Every structure is written in C-alpha cells, then in structure tokens.
C-alpha positions as CSV (number, residue, x, y, z in Angstrom):
1,X,140.8,143.4,161.8
2,X,143.1,141.1,160.0
3,X,142.1,140.7,156.3
4,X,141.4,137.1,155.3
5,X,143.7,135.9,152.5
6,X,142.0,135.3,149.2
7,X,140.6,131.8,148.9
8,X,142.0,129.6,146.1
9,X,139.5,128.6,143.4
10,X,140.4,125.0,144.2
11,X,139.9,125.3,147.9
12,X,136.8,123.1,147.7
13,X,139.0,120.2,146.8
14,X,140.4,120.4,150.3
15,X,136.9,120.4,151.7
16,X,136.1,117.2,149.8
17,X,139.1,115.5,151.4
18,X,137.4,116.0,154.7
19,X,134.4,113.8,153.6
20,X,134.2,110.2,154.4
21,X,135.6,107.9,151.6
22,X,132.1,106.5,150.9
23,X,130.8,110.0,150.3
24,X,133.7,110.9,148.1
25,X,133.1,107.8,145.9
26,X,129.4,108.7,145.7
27,X,130.3,112.3,144.6
28,X,132.7,110.9,142.0
29,X,130.1,108.6,140.6
30,X,127.4,111.3,140.4
31,X,129.9,113.6,138.7
32,X,130.8,111.0,136.2
33,X,127.1,110.2,135.5
34,X,126.4,114.0,135.0
35,X,129.3,114.3,132.7
36,X,128.2,111.4,130.5
37,X,124.6,112.6,130.5
38,X,125.7,116.1,129.5
39,X,127.7,114.6,126.6
40,X,124.8,112.5,125.5
41,X,122.5,115.5,125.6
42,X,125.0,117.5,123.6
43,X,125.1,114.8,121.0
44,X,121.4,114.5,120.7
45,X,121.0,118.3,120.5
46,X,123.7,118.4,117.8
47,X,122.0,115.7,115.8
48,X,118.6,117.5,116.1
49,X,120.1,120.8,115.0
50,X,121.8,119.1,112.0
51,X,118.6,117.4,111.0
52,X,116.8,120.8,111.3
53,X,119.4,122.5,109.2
54,X,119.2,119.8,106.5
55,X,115.4,120.1,106.4
56,X,115.8,123.9,106.1
57,X,118.2,123.6,103.2
58,X,115.9,121.2,101.4
59,X,113.0,123.5,101.9
60,X,115.0,126.5,100.7
61,X,115.9,124.6,97.5
62,X,112.4,123.8,96.5
63,X,111.1,125.2,93.3
64,X,107.6,126.6,93.2
65,X,105.2,124.4,91.2
66,X,103.3,126.3,88.5
67,X,100.4,123.8,88.5
68,X,97.7,123.3,91.0
69,X,97.7,119.6,92.0
70,X,101.5,119.1,91.9
71,X,103.3,120.1,95.1
72,X,106.6,121.9,95.2
73,X,108.5,118.8,96.3
74,X,107.3,116.7,93.3
75,X,107.9,119.5,90.9
76,X,111.4,120.1,92.2
77,X,112.2,116.3,91.9
78,X,111.0,116.2,88.3
79,X,113.0,119.2,87.3
80,X,116.1,117.9,89.0
81,X,115.6,114.4,87.4
82,X,115.3,116.0,84.0
83,X,118.6,117.8,84.6
84,X,120.3,114.6,85.7
85,X,118.8,112.8,82.6
86,X,120.2,115.5,80.4
87,X,123.7,115.0,81.8
88,X,123.4,111.2,81.5
89,X,122.2,111.7,77.8
90,X,125.3,113.8,77.2
91,X,127.4,111.1,78.7
92,X,125.8,108.5,76.4
93,X,126.4,110.8,73.4
94,X,130.0,111.3,74.3
95,X,130.6,107.6,74.8
96,X,129.0,106.8,71.4
97,X,131.1,109.5,69.6
98,X,134.4,108.5,71.3
99,X,133.7,104.7,71.3
100,X,134.8,104.8,75.0
101,X,134.7,101.7,77.2
102,X,132.3,103.6,79.6
103,X,129.5,103.4,77.0
104,X,127.8,100.5,78.7
105,X,128.0,102.2,82.1
106,X,126.7,105.5,80.7
107,X,123.8,103.7,78.9
108,X,122.9,101.8,82.1
109,X,122.9,105.0,84.1
110,X,120.7,106.6,81.5
111,X,118.3,103.7,81.4
112,X,118.0,103.7,85.2
113,X,117.3,107.4,85.4
114,X,114.8,107.0,82.6
115,X,112.9,104.4,84.6
116,X,112.9,106.6,87.7
117,X,111.8,109.7,85.7
118,X,109.0,107.7,84.0
119,X,107.6,106.6,87.3
120,X,108.0,109.9,89.2
121,X,107.3,112.4,86.4
122,X,105.7,110.5,83.5
123,X,102.5,111.4,81.7
124,X,100.5,108.7,83.3
125,X,101.2,110.1,86.8
126,X,100.6,113.8,86.0
127,X,98.3,113.8,83.0
128,X,95.2,114.7,85.1
129,X,97.1,117.6,86.7
130,X,98.2,118.9,83.3
131,X,94.7,118.5,81.9
132,X,93.2,120.3,84.9
133,X,95.6,123.2,84.4
134,X,95.1,123.4,80.6
135,X,98.6,122.3,80.0
136,X,99.7,119.7,77.5
137,X,101.5,116.8,79.3
138,X,105.3,117.1,79.7
139,X,106.3,113.6,78.4
140,X,109.9,114.2,77.6
141,X,112.5,115.3,80.2
142,X,113.6,118.1,77.8
143,X,110.1,119.6,78.4
144,X,111.1,120.1,82.0
145,X,114.5,121.7,81.3
146,X,113.2,125.3,80.9
147,X,112.0,125.1,84.6
148,X,115.6,124.5,85.5
149,X,116.8,127.5,83.5
150,X,118.1,125.4,80.6
151,X,116.9,125.5,77.0
152,X,114.8,122.7,75.8
153,X,117.1,122.2,72.8
154,X,120.0,121.6,75.1
155,X,118.9,117.9,75.0
156,X,121.7,116.1,73.0
157,X,120.6,115.2,69.5
158,X,120.7,111.5,68.7
159,X,119.9,110.4,72.2
160,X,116.3,109.3,72.1
161,X,113.7,108.9,74.8
162,X,113.3,105.1,75.3
163,X,109.8,103.7,75.3
164,X,109.1,101.9,78.5
C-alpha cells in the first residue's frame, strides 16, 4: 500500500476555495465576528480581574479598628488622613521658616485636609463610639498617629489645629 503523504496544516484553505463564493464570504464574516467577540470578552475579563485585584489590595491594606462601632475602612481612612495632615503641617512649617512662595499653597492644602479630617474623623462623628468603648475622643490628628506607627509628638510644633 502506498503511504499517503503528510497533509499540510494549511490544507483546509484549499478545501475552502472549493466552497461557493457566498459561503466563503459568510465564513469570513462569522470568523471576523468571533474574533471581535473574543477580543471584547478578553477586555472585559481583563477589566474584571484588574478591579478584583484593586479591591484585594485595598482590603489587604486595611488596618484593624480597635473600637467596636468603627469599621476597619473608616479607621484606616482616619489614620491615613492623620498621616497626610502631618505631612501637610510639616510643609506649612517649612514654608513659614523658609518664607517660601509655596506658603499659600501649603496652607490651602493643610486647610483642605483639615476640613476633610474634621468631617470624616472628628469628635462629633465618633464621640459616641469612643464613649461606648471607654476611650477619650481623638480630636487632634496627632492622636491618630500612633496607630500609623508614628509618635504623637512628631506633629510639627507651631502648627496649630484650626478650629472649624
């Protein structure tokens, strides 16, 4: 028996040329639609996985709240805001000492962060939680710094906490 020669991997293309032109066009359109649908599915899947990864990283970075009544997300936000306020207060202090032109910008940033901190982490919002846990209220951002691993006295001297 004669051995059949091995078939080329692209032999199916020759078989397609035997089809009617209308059938070839239909196969080409179906193939293009499948390719586009596959790319869209890959994009959606990539976005879903990226969102899942972002959520996972955010969950991993949460700090555990020591108080009943304050969830980990709010506690983490307050600690992070206190750290940002500390940095902004240092910027204000540096601009005052150096008489730099960025003084107004630093002061505005400090004031904006102060307002955000007051609303999100102020005594008015969390006083009931602190009272229920037998904890004096944390009114100043420096009170939150030990939870971020920084000393309370790392708050720059001379930069007061504005009354809102």
